[in-house]
C-alpha positions as CSV (number, residue, x, y, z in Angstrom):
1,X,174.9,90.2,75.3
2,X,172.3,93.0,75.3
3,X,170.1,91.1,72.9
4,X,170.1,88.1,75.3
5,X,169.2,90.4,78.2
6,X,166.3,91.8,76.2
7,X,165.1,88.3,75.4
8,X,165.2,87.3,79.0
9,X,163.3,90.4,80.0
10,X,160.7,89.7,77.4
11,X,160.4,86.1,78.6
12,X,160.1,87.3,82.2
13,X,157.3,89.6,81.3
14,X,155.5,86.8,79.4
15,X,155.9,84.4,82.4
16,X,154.7,87.0,84.9
17,X,151.6,87.7,82.7
18,X,150.9,83.9,82.5
19,X,151.2,83.6,86.2
20,X,148.9,86.5,86.9
21,X,146.3,85.0,84.5
22,X,146.5,81.7,86.2
23,X,146.1,83.3,89.7
24,X,143.2,85.3,88.4
25,X,141.5,82.2,87.0
26,X,142.1,80.3,90.2
27,X,140.7,83.2,92.3
28,X,137.6,83.4,90.1
29,X,137.0,79.7,90.4
30,X,137.3,79.8,94.2
31,X,134.9,82.8,94.4
32,X,132.4,81.0,92.2
33,X,132.8,77.9,94.4
34,X,132.3,79.9,97.6
35,X,129.4,81.8,96.3
36,X,127.7,78.6,95.3
37,X,128.1,77.2,98.8
38,X,127.0,80.4,100.4
39,X,123.8,80.7,98.3
40,X,122.8,77.7,96.1
41,X,120.4,80.0,94.3
42,X,123.4,81.3,92.3
43,X,124.7,77.8,91.3
44,X,124.1,78.7,87.6
45,X,127.2,80.9,87.9
46,X,129.5,78.0,88.8
47,X,129.2,76.3,85.3
48,X,132.3,74.2,84.7
């Protein structure tokens, strides 16, 4: 039973990290998009 609990805790940590990385990537993408529209001189930063 304890082993299963540890496995679930490890999976939970892994999923939280994955979610945080996805949110970080989405936030960066949004910031690049907004910065491009705010000042087109920085469009080179918004490379796909």
